[in-house]
A tleap script that builds the chain and sets N, CA, C and O, in Angstrom:
source leaprc.protein.ff14SB
mol = sequence {
  NMET LEU LEU LYS SER LYS LYS VAL ILE ILE
  ILE GLY GLU ARG ASP GLY VAL GLN GLY PRO
  ALA ILE GLU ALA CYS MET ARG SER VAL GLY
  ALA GLU PRO VAL ILE THR GLN THR GLN CYS
  PHE CVAL
}
set mol.1.N position { 156.863 75.357 202.599 }
set mol.1.CA position { 155.994 75.290 203.751 }
set mol.1.C position { 156.725 75.836 204.976 }
set mol.1.O position { 157.882 75.485 205.209 }
set mol.2.N position { 156.089 76.660 205.735 }
set mol.2.CA position { 156.690 77.202 206.940 }
set mol.2.C position { 156.280 76.358 208.139 }
set mol.2.O position { 155.107 76.321 208.511 }
set mol.3.N position { 157.247 75.685 208.736 }
set mol.3.CA position { 156.944 74.799 209.861 }
set mol.3.C position { 157.526 75.303 211.179 }
set mol.3.O position { 157.348 74.664 212.216 }
set mol.4.N position { 158.213 76.432 211.149 }
set mol.4.CA position { 158.836 76.940 212.363 }
set mol.4.C position { 157.770 77.174 213.428 }
set mol.4.O position { 156.758 77.829 213.179 }
set mol.5.N position { 158.011 76.631 214.609 }
set mol.5.CA position { 157.129 76.742 215.778 }
set mol.5.C position { 155.807 75.999 215.622 }
set mol.5.O position { 154.891 76.221 216.415 }
set mol.6.N position { 155.679 75.129 214.631 }
set mol.6.CA position { 154.460 74.318 214.471 }
set mol.6.C position { 154.646 72.989 215.183 }
set mol.6.O position { 155.763 72.476 215.256 }
set mol.7.N position { 153.573 72.429 215.704 }
set mol.7.CA position { 153.597 71.099 216.325 }
set mol.7.C position { 153.242 70.077 215.251 }
set mol.7.O position { 152.311 70.283 214.473 }
set mol.8.N position { 153.991 68.970 215.213 }
set mol.8.CA position { 153.760 67.945 214.200 }
set mol.8.C position { 153.629 66.571 214.838 }
set mol.8.O position { 154.243 66.287 215.867 }
set mol.9.N position { 152.818 65.721 214.210 }
set mol.9.CA position { 152.680 64.309 214.575 }
set mol.9.C position { 153.333 63.527 213.447 }
set mol.9.O position { 153.027 63.746 212.275 }
set mol.10.N position { 154.230 62.617 213.798 }
set mol.10.CA position { 155.021 61.903 212.802 }
set mol.10.C position { 154.700 60.418 212.852 }
set mol.10.O position { 154.761 59.795 213.912 }
set mol.11.N position { 154.359 59.855 211.698 }
set mol.11.CA position { 154.143 58.416 211.575 }
set mol.11.C position { 155.055 57.921 210.466 }
set mol.11.O position { 154.849 58.229 209.292 }
set mol.12.N position { 156.062 57.155 210.847 }
set mol.12.CA position { 156.989 56.593 209.874 }
set mol.12.C position { 156.645 55.140 209.598 }
set mol.12.O position { 155.744 54.570 210.214 }
set mol.13.N position { 157.379 54.551 208.660 }
set mol.13.CA position { 157.154 53.150 208.306 }
set mol.13.C position { 158.437 52.365 208.506 }
set mol.13.O position { 159.528 52.858 208.220 }
set mol.14.N position { 158.305 51.143 208.998 }
set mol.14.CA position { 159.464 50.316 209.300 }
set mol.14.C position { 160.331 50.063 208.074 }
set mol.14.O position { 161.555 50.153 208.163 }
set mol.15.N position { 159.729 49.751 206.935 }
set mol.15.CA position { 160.493 49.429 205.728 }
set mol.15.C position { 160.743 50.646 204.839 }
set mol.15.O position { 161.419 50.534 203.816 }
set mol.16.N position { 160.213 51.787 205.213 }
set mol.16.CA position { 160.393 53.016 204.438 }
set mol.16.C position { 161.199 54.008 205.267 }
set mol.16.O position { 162.252 53.673 205.809 }
set mol.17.N position { 160.696 55.216 205.356 }
set mol.17.CA position { 161.357 56.236 206.167 }
set mol.17.C position { 160.830 56.120 207.592 }
set mol.17.O position { 159.630 56.252 207.835 }
set mol.18.N position { 161.729 55.873 208.518 }
set mol.18.CA position { 161.325 55.652 209.902 }
set mol.18.C position { 161.084 56.968 210.631 }
set mol.18.O position { 161.617 58.013 210.258 }
set mol.19.N position { 160.276 56.893 211.669 }
set mol.19.CA position { 159.874 58.063 212.437 }
set mol.19.C position { 161.012 58.948 212.913 }
set mol.19.O position { 160.942 60.163 212.725 }
set mol.20.N position { 162.073 58.392 213.530 }
set mol.20.CA position { 163.162 59.240 214.009 }
set mol.20.C position { 163.870 60.027 212.894 }
set mol.20.O position { 164.356 61.131 213.135 }
set mol.21.N position { 163.930 59.476 211.695 }
set mol.21.CA position { 164.539 60.202 210.574 }
set mol.21.C position { 163.675 61.392 210.179 }
set mol.21.O position { 164.196 62.473 209.906 }
set mol.22.N position { 162.363 61.203 210.148 }
set mol.22.CA position { 161.448 62.303 209.838 }
set mol.22.C position { 161.511 63.350 210.948 }
set mol.22.O position { 161.487 64.552 210.681 }
set mol.23.N position { 161.592 62.885 212.188 }
set mol.23.CA position { 161.678 63.806 213.328 }
set mol.23.C position { 162.910 64.697 213.216 }
set mol.23.O position { 162.827 65.899 213.468 }
set mol.24.N position { 164.040 64.129 212.843 }
set mol.24.CA position { 165.267 64.918 212.684 }
set mol.24.C position { 165.084 65.997 211.622 }
set mol.24.O position { 165.535 67.129 211.800 }
set mol.25.N position { 164.431 65.654 210.528 }
set mol.25.CA position { 164.165 66.634 209.464 }
set mol.25.C position { 163.247 67.737 209.961 }
set mol.25.O position { 163.484 68.914 209.689 }
set mol.26.N position { 162.202 67.366 210.686 }
set mol.26.CA position { 161.256 68.359 211.182 }
set mol.26.C position { 161.914 69.306 212.181 }
set mol.26.O position { 161.673 70.512 212.156 }
set mol.27.N position { 162.744 68.753 213.057 }
set mol.27.CA position { 163.457 69.598 214.026 }
set mol.27.C position { 164.411 70.565 213.322 }
set mol.27.O position { 164.585 71.701 213.762 }
set mol.28.N position { 165.026 70.113 212.231 }
set mol.28.CA position { 165.991 70.964 211.517 }
set mol.28.C position { 165.336 72.183 210.875 }
set mol.28.O position { 166.012 73.182 210.629 }
set mol.29.N position { 164.033 72.122 210.599 }
set mol.29.CA position { 163.332 73.277 210.019 }
set mol.29.C position { 162.550 74.056 211.085 }
set mol.29.O position { 161.836 75.006 210.763 }
set mol.30.N position { 162.686 73.650 212.353 }
set mol.30.CA position { 162.085 74.414 213.442 }
set mol.30.C position { 160.752 73.916 213.949 }
set mol.30.O position { 160.147 74.565 214.802 }
set mol.31.N position { 160.269 72.782 213.454 }
set mol.31.CA position { 159.000 72.236 213.929 }
set mol.31.C position { 159.209 71.537 215.269 }
set mol.31.O position { 160.332 71.171 215.616 }
set mol.32.N position { 158.128 71.353 216.017 }
set mol.32.CA position { 158.188 70.689 217.315 }
set mol.32.C position { 157.396 69.387 217.268 }
set mol.32.O position { 156.167 69.417 217.323 }
set mol.33.N position { 158.080 68.234 217.166 }
set mol.33.CA position { 157.368 66.953 217.172 }
set mol.33.C position { 156.730 66.697 218.542 }
set mol.33.O position { 157.394 66.809 219.572 }
set mol.34.N position { 155.445 66.356 218.545 }
set mol.34.CA position { 154.764 66.046 219.800 }
set mol.34.C position { 154.650 64.542 220.003 }
set mol.34.O position { 154.558 64.074 221.138 }
set mol.35.N position { 154.655 63.780 218.910 }
set mol.35.CA position { 154.661 62.317 218.991 }
set mol.35.C position { 155.317 61.774 217.724 }
set mol.35.O position { 155.087 62.262 216.618 }
set mol.36.N position { 156.140 60.750 217.925 }
set mol.36.CA position { 156.823 60.109 216.798 }
set mol.36.C position { 156.648 58.605 216.938 }
set mol.36.O position { 156.954 58.036 217.986 }
set mol.37.N position { 156.154 57.956 215.879 }
set mol.37.CA position { 155.978 56.518 215.888 }
set mol.37.C position { 156.482 55.932 214.579 }
set mol.37.O position { 156.468 56.585 213.536 }
set mol.38.N position { 156.925 54.685 214.660 }
set mol.38.CA position { 157.270 53.927 213.469 }
set mol.38.C position { 156.347 52.716 213.447 }
set mol.38.O position { 156.346 51.921 214.387 }
set mol.39.N position { 155.569 52.572 212.392 }
set mol.39.CA position { 154.595 51.496 212.279 }
set mol.39.C position { 155.039 50.498 211.216 }
set mol.39.O position { 155.879 50.807 210.370 }
set mol.40.N position { 154.472 49.311 211.268 }
set mol.40.CA position { 154.705 48.287 210.239 }
set mol.40.C position { 153.390 48.074 209.508 }
set mol.40.O position { 152.438 47.533 210.070 }
set mol.41.N position { 153.344 48.506 208.239 }
set mol.41.CA position { 152.139 48.369 207.425 }
set mol.41.C position { 152.298 47.152 206.507 }
set mol.41.O position { 152.830 47.260 205.403 }
set mol.42.N position { 151.834 46.010 206.977 }
set mol.42.CA position { 151.962 44.785 206.180 }
set mol.42.C position { 150.587 44.322 205.754 }
set mol.42.O position { 150.461 43.306 205.071 }
savepdb mol mol.pdb
quit
């Protein structure tokens, strides 16, 4: 998937992969996070 210069919305999970970790991955491939959240799905 080509994500360079794409805007992304990130929703992570508290007990799984958290938002900031996903954001770091997205930034490393050139995507631009516009919002990052970590939610608790209980």
